[in-house]
N, C-alpha and C positions, 0 to 999 in steps of 0.2 A: 140509568135506573133500571131495576129489574121489574118491580111492580109499582103500580100507582093505586091511589084510593079507588079509581074507577075500576081497576081489576077486581077488587073485592066487592064493589057495589054490583057488578055484573053477576057475580057468583056468590050470592049471600048464603047459599046452603052448603058451601064447601070452602076449604082453605087452599090457597095456591101455594105450593111448595116446590122447591127446586127438584128436578129429577124428571124421569120419563114416566108418564102415567097414561099415555095413549099409544096407539099403534104407530110404529115408526117404520118407514119403508126406505130401503137403500136401493138405488139403481145405478147401473153403470152405463155410460155412453161412450161412443168411440172418441178417440183423442181429437179427431177432427169431426165436428158435428155442429148443428144449428143450436146456438145457445138461446136465442130469443128471436121473436119476429114481431114486426109492427105493421099493421094493416090499416090504411087510411083511405078515405074516399072523398071525392070532390064532385059535387053536382054541377051540371052545366047550367047556364043562365035560364034555360027553359025548363029546367028540372026534369028533362026527359032522359038524358044520358048522364053517366057518372064515370069518372076515372078512378080505378082502384090501384093504389100503390102498395106494393109489398116490399118491405125492407127486412133483410135477414141479418142478424148478428151472429157471425160464425165464431166458433171457439176452436182454435187450432193450436193447442198448447205446445205441441212438439214441432210446430212449423213444418208439418208434413206436406210436401208438394203434391199437387193434384196429379192423378194418373189418367192419361188419355191414351186410347189405343185405336187402331184401325181394325175393324171387325168385318169378316166376310162369312157368308153362309150359302150353302147349296141346298135347294129344295127340289123334290121331284114334281111331276105334273099335278100331283094331288096335294101339294104343299106339305109333304112330310119332310122333316129335316134329315138331310143326308150327312152334312158335316158343317162344323162351325169352328173358325179359328180366329186368332187376333195377333196383331203385332204392335209393339210399343211405338209411340210417336215422340220424337225429341222436340221439346219446345225451348225456345230461347226467351228467358224471362229476365227483365231488368226494369225495376222501378215503374211497374204498371204496364210496361210494354211486353207483349206476348207474341212472338213470331215463330215461324217454322219454314222449312225449305219445301216449297210446293212440288218441285221436281222430284225430290227424294220421296216425298209423301206418295206421289202418284206411282213412282217406281216400286215402292214397297207394296202398294195395293195390287198392282198388276202382277208382281212376282208371287204374292200370296194367292191370288185367284188362279194363276197358272199352276202353281204347286197343288192346290186343292183339286183342280180338275184332273190332273195327272194321278194323284193319289187315290182318287175315287173312281177312276176309270170312266169318266164322263166322255161320251162320244159326241154329243151335240148339246148346244146351249140354245134354249128357246128365247130367253130375254135376260137382260141385266138391269137391275134397278138399284138406285142409289138413294141414300138418305143420310142426314147428318144434323147435328145440333147447331142452330143459329147460323150466323153469316160470317164466314171467314173470307177475307178479301184477297184476291190475287190480282196484281197489276201487271199487265202485259204491254210490251213494246210493239212496234210495227212489225217485228219479225216473229211475233207470236210467242216470245219467250218472256218469262218473268223478269221484271226490272229490279226486283228486290225480294226479300223474304215475304211470304204471305203474312198478313196480319190476322191473328186469331180473333174469333168472336169474344174471347175473354179479355182482349186488350182494352186498357182503360185510358189510353193516351189522349183521346178526343173529348175529355170532359169540358174543356173550355169552349170547344166548338159546339157542344150540346147547348151550353148556356147561350151562345150567340144565336143559334137556330130557334131556341125558345123565345128569344126577344123579337125575332122577325116573324114567327108564325105562331098562331094560337093553337091550343090543343085541339080545338074543333077542326081546324084546317089540316093539321097533321094526321088526325084520325081519318078524316074524309079522304085524303090523298093516299095515305100509306096503310091505313088499318091499324096503326100502332097507337097505343094509348099514351106513350111518353117518349121523349127524345132521349135516347140512351147511347153510350159509346159503342154498343153492339151494332148500331146502324152503320152500314158501309158508307152512307153519305157523310156521316160525321168524320169518318177516317179519311175519306177523299178530301174533305175540307181541311183536315189536319195536314195532309200531304201538300196541299196548295200553300198553306201558311208556313210550313216548316221544312218541307223537302221539295222546293220548287223545281229542282233539276229532274226529279222523278215525275212530278206532276206534268211538266211540259213534254216529257218523252212518252207519257202514257198514251197508248192507242186504244186500249180496251180494259175494262174492269170486269172481273168475273168472280162469282162465288166459287168456293172450292169444288162443289159438286159439278158445276158447269165446266170448270177447268179439267176435271177428270174425264168428263164426257168428251170434251174437246181433244184431249190427249189420246183417247181411245178411238176417235173417229178417223 
């Protein structure tokens, strides 16, 4: 139905007619954007702390793949930007799995830094700092080499392991030990548990687990 008797009862001093009678706004959003979001909270039993959960509904009409890149920048002693460049990263995506070659990643970064130092005539480097988004996991064997592709923080393979950990540990314990408010596939621990359950040959050979930034420092040391 278009109108009901309630529509006219609400507006007794006017007639509702089809058409546009008020301001209309049109706006354009990127083809890949946040369509909606849902924010919920859960109070702890003592009503002192609360977990805030944020879920995003993404709209990616053209199935545009996400673009990630390695970025490097050079600053002088006064933190003035001298140069900034980036190189693309190739991710292997398959049904929620997101992996990449950690050795190639590290080589691209070192080549980028070497080229930037040469191009800008840098004679001395005072310090190198690294930063990155979330926790990408690198699994090393006893020889210090990766046993498999690195698992990106975007990887969603460990959702079942998250459910298992949630059954074994309360939110209060997880927050107290890790500082995290929820068990998510982003956690390296969930990925390590997935390896134990699904790739035992890798899990048994693993000698060390590193985050990507730690692996880069390890390679440069």
